[in-house]
N, CA, C and O of each residue as an XYZ file, in Angstrom:
464
protein
N      22.908     20.445      8.566
C      22.658     20.603      7.159
C      21.878     19.387      6.676
O      22.178     18.259      7.065
N      20.899     19.612      5.847
C      20.027     18.564      5.338
C      20.674     17.677      4.289
O      21.576     18.110      3.571
N      20.227     16.469      4.203
C      20.675     15.508      3.213
C      19.597     15.344      2.161
O      18.430     15.170      2.512
N      19.942     15.394      0.900
C      19.017     15.161     -0.155
C      18.698     13.706     -0.249
O      19.610     12.880     -0.283
N      17.422     13.352     -0.295
C      16.964     11.981     -0.359
C      16.507     11.638     -1.739
O      15.743     12.390     -2.344
N      16.953     10.521     -2.254
C      16.601     10.081     -3.603
C      15.875      8.747     -3.482
O      16.419      7.804     -2.907
N      14.687      8.652     -3.999
C      13.916      7.391     -3.928
C      14.716      6.212     -4.534
O      14.602      5.079     -4.067
N      15.528      6.493     -5.577
C      16.255      5.443     -6.218
C      17.350      4.819     -5.314
O      17.784      3.692     -5.552
N      17.791      5.568     -4.272
C      18.805      5.063     -3.428
C      18.322      4.896     -1.959
O      19.083      4.527     -1.066
N      17.017      5.189     -1.766
C      16.431      5.056     -0.389
C      16.296      3.539     -0.094
O      16.231      2.692     -0.986
N      16.260      3.268      1.243
C      15.919      1.887      1.689
C      14.622      1.490      1.030
O      13.695      2.296      0.960
N      14.531      0.226      0.527
C      13.303     -0.247     -0.096
C      12.934     -1.582      0.468
O      13.823     -2.373      0.782
N      11.662     -1.875      0.614
C      11.252     -3.166      0.974
C       9.870     -3.448      0.386
O       9.134     -2.526      0.036
N       9.524     -4.745      0.282
C       8.241     -5.166     -0.223
C       7.345     -5.561      0.919
O       7.842     -6.093      1.911
N       6.013     -5.324      0.836
C       5.086     -5.686      1.871
C       3.872     -6.168      1.169
O       3.684     -5.901     -0.018
N       3.010     -6.901      1.902
C       1.726     -7.386      1.335
C       1.958     -8.161      0.093
O       2.895     -8.951     -0.017
N       1.026     -7.907     -0.912
C       1.058     -8.626     -2.157
C       1.792     -7.844     -3.234
O       1.178     -7.234     -4.110
N       3.140     -7.873     -3.150
C       3.956     -7.142     -4.087
C       3.814     -5.633     -4.054
O       3.866     -4.973     -5.092
N       3.637     -5.094     -2.866
C       3.562     -3.627     -2.662
C       4.946     -3.116     -2.290
O       5.672     -3.800     -1.569
N       5.330     -1.942     -2.758
C       6.637     -1.341     -2.509
C       6.577     -0.250     -1.502
O       5.590      0.481     -1.411
N       7.650     -0.133     -0.729
C       7.827      1.000      0.171
C       9.228      1.504      0.112
O      10.166      0.712      0.202
N       9.417      2.806     -0.038
C      10.730      3.453     -0.001
C      10.760      4.372      1.253
O       9.913      5.244      1.445
N      11.780      4.120      2.079
C      11.888      4.871      3.353
C      12.663      6.177      3.065
O      13.875      6.147      2.851
N      11.970      7.290      3.061
C      12.543      8.573      2.747
C      13.122      9.268      3.969
O      14.091     10.019      3.854
N      12.545      9.027      5.126
C      13.001      9.501      6.423
C      12.480      8.609      7.472
O      11.344      8.139      7.411
N      13.328      8.364      8.468
C      12.889      7.490      9.626
C      13.658      7.853     10.834
O      14.813      7.453     10.984
N      13.050      8.606     11.708
C      13.599      8.938     13.015
C      12.594      8.538     14.040
O      11.490      8.119     13.694
N      12.941      8.653     15.291
C      11.988      8.305     16.398
C      10.732      9.139     16.279
O       9.634      8.633     16.510
N      10.868     10.419     15.920
C       9.732     11.307     15.879
C       9.013     11.417     14.588
O       7.928     11.997     14.556
N       9.553     10.887     13.490
C       8.940     11.083     12.148
C       9.374      9.998     11.185
O      10.534      9.584     11.160
N       8.391      9.538     10.373
C       8.638      8.563      9.342
C       7.974      9.071      8.080
O       6.820      9.498      8.124
N       8.677      9.036      6.946
C       8.096      9.414      5.687
C       8.470      8.286      4.709
O       9.634      7.929      4.533
N       7.412      7.752      4.090
C       7.590      6.680      3.104
C       6.770      6.986      1.838
O       5.685      7.563      1.905
N       7.336      6.572      0.655
C       6.557      6.628     -0.538
C       6.259      5.144     -0.829
O       7.139      4.287     -0.754
N       4.991      4.878     -1.161
C       4.546      3.536     -1.329
C       3.832      3.367     -2.624
O       3.289      4.328     -3.170
N       3.820      2.102     -3.155
C       3.158      1.771     -4.376
C       2.395      0.468     -4.167
O       2.923     -0.535     -3.689
N       1.113      0.540     -4.556
C       0.282     -0.642     -4.476
C      -0.294     -1.013     -5.846
O      -0.977     -0.188     -6.453
N      -0.044     -2.222     -6.354
C      -0.680     -2.668     -7.604
C      -2.228     -2.698     -7.446
O      -2.739     -2.707     -6.326
N      -2.920     -2.713     -8.522
C      -4.383     -2.854     -8.494
C      -4.820     -4.114     -7.758
O      -4.175     -5.156     -7.874
N      -5.875     -4.029     -7.026
C      -6.464     -5.178     -6.287
C      -5.739     -5.613     -5.066
O      -5.927     -6.744     -4.618
N      -4.886     -4.741     -4.480
C      -4.162     -5.077     -3.287
C      -4.690     -4.311     -2.052
O      -5.337     -3.273     -2.194
N      -4.407     -4.835     -0.839
C      -4.789     -4.161      0.361
C      -3.868     -4.559      1.490
O      -3.171     -5.570      1.402
N      -3.859     -3.766      2.560
C      -3.070     -4.183      3.730
C      -3.978     -4.716      4.774
O      -5.195     -4.685      4.589
N      -3.453     -5.215      5.880
C      -4.205     -5.774      6.936
C      -4.802     -4.714      7.863
O      -4.218     -3.652      8.081
N      -5.986     -5.034      8.402
C      -6.596     -4.169      9.377
C      -5.710     -4.053     10.604
O      -5.299     -5.080     11.145
N      -5.397     -2.848     11.069
C      -4.503     -2.644     12.192
C      -4.772     -1.312     12.815
O      -5.647     -0.569     12.371
N      -4.012     -1.002     13.858
C      -4.035      0.341     14.453
C      -2.663      0.584     15.040
O      -1.883     -0.340     15.272
N      -2.386      1.894     15.280
C      -1.166      2.294     15.933
C      -1.557      2.920     17.242
O      -2.477      3.736     17.289
N      -0.853      2.541     18.344
C      -1.090      3.023     19.687
C      -0.750      4.506     19.791
O      -1.521      5.272     20.370
N       0.371      4.919     19.251
C       0.902      6.272     19.454
C       0.935      7.099     18.204
O       0.766      8.316     18.288
N       1.143      6.506     17.033
C       1.392      7.267     15.820
C       0.115      7.740     15.116
O      -0.861      7.000     14.991
N       0.156      8.963     14.673
C      -0.828      9.481     13.714
C      -0.186      9.392     12.331
O       1.032      9.493     12.187
N      -1.022      9.202     11.329
C      -0.495      9.069      9.972
C      -1.248      9.965      9.005
O      -2.471     10.087      9.071
N      -0.498     10.588      8.107
C      -1.129     11.326      7.021
C      -0.747     10.669      5.715
O       0.432     10.561      5.377
N      -1.790     10.218      4.961
C      -1.608      9.639      3.660
C      -1.909     10.640      2.555
O      -2.949     11.296      2.607
N      -1.057     10.781      1.575
C      -1.308     11.717      0.465
C      -1.160     10.973     -0.806
O      -0.088     10.434     -1.083
N      -2.228     10.917     -1.620
C      -2.261     10.128     -2.829
C      -1.567     10.951     -3.964
O      -1.995     12.050     -4.317
N      -0.484     10.358     -4.505
C       0.205     11.008     -5.616
C      -0.385     10.652     -6.972
O      -0.509     11.492     -7.864
N      -0.748      9.363     -7.097
C      -1.299      8.857     -8.370
C      -2.261      7.756     -8.073
O      -1.944      6.833     -7.323
N      -3.456      7.835     -8.658
C      -4.463      6.780     -8.510
C      -5.509      7.143     -7.499
O      -5.652      8.310     -7.131
N      -6.248      6.147     -7.042
C      -7.350      6.298     -6.079
C      -7.167      5.336     -4.957
O      -7.031      4.133     -5.180
N      -7.162      5.844     -3.737
C      -7.056      4.959     -2.561
C      -8.409      4.772     -1.880
O      -9.223      5.694     -1.839
N      -8.639      3.596     -1.357
C      -9.811      3.345     -0.552
C      -9.303      3.032      0.867
O      -8.515      2.115      1.099
N      -9.800      3.843      1.781
C      -9.406      3.628      3.176
C     -10.633      3.068      3.926
O     -11.774      3.437      3.648
N     -10.362      2.180      4.871
C     -11.352      1.673      5.814
C     -10.883      2.094      7.141
O      -9.874      1.607      7.652
N     -11.673      3.079      7.758
C     -11.352      3.569      9.108
C     -12.554      3.260     10.038
O     -13.659      3.764      9.837
N     -12.307      2.448     11.019
C     -13.300      2.041     11.962
C     -14.598      1.562     11.250
O     -15.718      1.863     11.663
N     -14.371      0.806     10.165
C     -15.493      0.254      9.375
C     -16.110      1.126      8.329
O     -16.967      0.686      7.563
N     -15.668      2.397      8.290
C     -16.179      3.330      7.306
C     -15.298      3.335      6.075
O     -14.074      3.391      6.193
N     -15.898      3.278      4.892
C     -15.149      3.344      3.629
C     -15.053      4.753      3.128
O     -16.058      5.446      2.967
N     -13.799      5.181      2.875
C     -13.551      6.514      2.410
C     -12.637      6.510      1.201
O     -11.528      5.978      1.256
N     -13.101      7.105      0.105
C     -12.330      7.155     -1.132
C     -11.486      8.408     -1.144
O     -12.023      9.489     -0.904
N     -10.174      8.323     -1.412
C      -9.345      9.471     -1.506
C      -8.738      9.532     -2.874
O      -8.014      8.623     -3.278
N      -9.019     10.584     -3.589
C      -8.597     10.797     -4.973
C      -7.158     11.301     -5.059
O      -6.572     11.740     -4.070
N      -6.619     11.227     -6.247
C      -5.284     11.802     -6.566
C      -5.167     13.216     -6.096
O      -6.082     14.024     -6.257
N      -4.012     13.516     -5.503
C      -3.670     14.849     -5.004
C      -4.548     15.303     -3.804
O      -4.760     16.490     -3.559
N      -5.030     14.294     -3.093
C      -5.789     14.540     -1.862
C      -5.182     13.662     -0.784
O      -4.438     12.730     -1.086
N      -5.502     13.960      0.499
C      -4.909     13.220      1.602
C      -5.948     13.033      2.740
O      -7.029     13.621      2.771
N      -5.513     12.166      3.655
C      -6.360     11.885      4.783
C      -5.494     11.653      6.035
O      -4.440     11.021      5.967
N      -5.960     12.176      7.171
C      -5.248     12.010      8.470
C      -5.912     10.846      9.246
O      -7.129     10.792      9.421
N      -5.042      9.924      9.697
C      -5.557      8.786     10.533
C      -4.961      8.991     11.903
O      -3.743      8.939     12.071
N      -5.802      9.220     12.870
C      -5.342      9.440     14.287
C      -4.968      8.122     14.946
O      -5.384      7.040     14.532
N      -4.138      8.271     16.022
C      -3.750      7.042     16.791
C      -5.004      6.327     17.285
O      -6.048      6.945     17.492
N      -4.877      4.986     17.471
C      -5.915      4.142     17.994
C      -7.010      3.791     16.955
O      -7.892      2.981     17.238
N      -6.949      4.391     15.781
C      -7.977      4.197     14.733
C      -7.692      2.914     13.970
O      -6.640      2.773     13.346
N      -8.644      1.971     14.024
C      -8.531      0.732     13.251
C      -8.689      1.095     11.746
O      -9.679      1.699     11.334
N      -7.681      0.702     10.959
C      -7.712      1.113      9.571
C      -6.898      0.171      8.656
O      -6.141     -0.698      9.089
N      -7.114      0.415      7.402
C      -6.258     -0.179      6.339
C      -6.504      0.578      5.042
O      -7.553      1.200      4.868
N      -5.534      0.524      4.134
C      -5.623      1.107      2.835
C      -5.778      0.006      1.791
O      -5.187     -1.063      1.944
N      -6.541      0.232      0.755
C      -6.751     -0.733     -0.317
C      -6.698     -0.039     -1.636
O      -7.058      1.134     -1.740
N      -6.255     -0.742     -2.653
C      -6.322     -0.227     -4.017
C      -7.375     -1.071     -4.713
O      -7.075     -2.165     -5.190
N      -8.556     -0.595     -4.774
C      -9.713     -1.369     -5.345
C      -9.886     -1.096     -6.804
O     -10.949     -1.365     -7.363
N      -8.835     -0.550     -7.458
C      -8.944     -0.289     -8.880
C      -7.888     -1.220     -9.586
O      -7.162     -1.964     -8.927
N      -7.840     -1.143    -10.930
C      -6.854     -1.891    -11.657
C      -5.606     -1.088    -11.944
O      -4.623     -1.636    -12.442
N      -5.621      0.218    -11.637
C      -4.502      1.120    -11.839
C      -3.559      1.058    -10.590
O      -3.973      0.730     -9.478
N      -2.305      1.386    -10.845
C      -1.315      1.482     -9.748
C      -1.655      2.669     -8.809
O      -2.134      3.711     -9.256
N      -1.404      2.487     -7.561
C      -1.605      3.551     -6.534
C      -0.259      3.940     -5.947
O       0.492      3.104     -5.445
N       0.020      5.228     -6.025
C       1.265      5.775     -5.479
C       0.919      6.790     -4.383
O       0.094      7.671     -4.627
N       1.499      6.706     -3.220
C       1.141      7.648     -2.132
C       2.298      7.833     -1.169
O       3.229      7.029     -1.107
N       2.203      8.927     -0.420
C       3.131      9.155      0.709
C       2.384      8.826      1.979
O       1.183      9.065      2.107
N       3.135      8.266      2.921
C       2.564      8.103      4.267
C       3.593      8.682      5.248
O       4.759      8.291      5.306
N       3.074      9.627      5.998
C       3.892     10.392      6.956
C       3.389     10.034      8.341
O       2.214     10.246      8.643
N       4.253      9.498      9.187
C       3.844      9.003     10.480
C       4.594      9.769     11.595
O       5.806      9.966     11.516
N       3.857     10.189     12.620
C       4.470     10.951     13.717
C       3.892     10.470     15.009
O       2.687     10.627     15.209
N       4.685      9.873     15.939
C       6.070      9.464     15.708
C       6.128      8.247     14.761
O       5.098      7.830     14.230
N       7.309      7.688     14.552
C       7.436      6.510     13.677
C       6.511      5.389     14.106
O       6.109      5.315     15.267
N       6.175      4.523     13.175
C       5.274      3.354     13.471
C       6.151      2.163     13.815
O       5.608      1.092     14.084
N       7.446      2.280     13.824
C       8.277      1.148     14.216
C       7.903      0.641     15.624
O       7.938      1.414     16.581
N       7.554     -0.616     15.754
C       7.125     -1.241     17.027
C       5.853     -0.634     17.532
O       5.581     -0.720     18.729
N       5.033     -0.006     16.658
C       3.778      0.571     17.091
C       2.670      0.215     16.070
O       1.993      1.100     15.547
N       2.504     -1.071     15.801
C       1.506     -1.591     14.890
C       0.903     -2.824     15.506
O       1.617     -3.776     15.822
N      -0.434     -2.822     15.687
C      -1.093     -3.993     16.214
C      -2.074     -4.441     15.107
O      -2.984     -3.717     14.704
N      -1.824     -5.687     14.642
C      -2.692     -6.297     13.621
C      -3.941     -6.840     14.333
O      -3.868     -7.467     15.390
N      -5.056     -6.573     13.718
C      -6.363     -7.072     14.259
C      -6.678     -8.376     13.579
O      -6.792     -8.429     12.355
N      -6.821     -9.438     14.361
C      -7.131    -10.735     13.806
C      -8.634    -10.806     13.463
O      -9.485    -10.200     14.114
N      -8.898    -11.575     12.412
C     -10.253    -11.830     12.019
C     -10.893    -10.842     11.235
O     -12.056    -11.005     10.867
């Protein structure tokens, strides 16, 4: 039987420059997080060896950098990032960015930061 997940009681952590993450589901085979990025923030360039990720923008506009290509993803749209793809998400606006990131399998211990 399924358990109802509430963002208000979900595990929460901060990352980057005051960005929020709520862990809605986290198993070996699947991770679902809701994240919030203030304007002008970004994550580090990285890749996942095994995990593919689907990002879905709930509010705002996300800028993705995938293998050096800049891709703008508008509200209520999403993008799939396949394993081994060098990428990062940025909020290049002044508005808050809210999105879901669904990873399969989980990205726990499957993240390689690219230096430089």
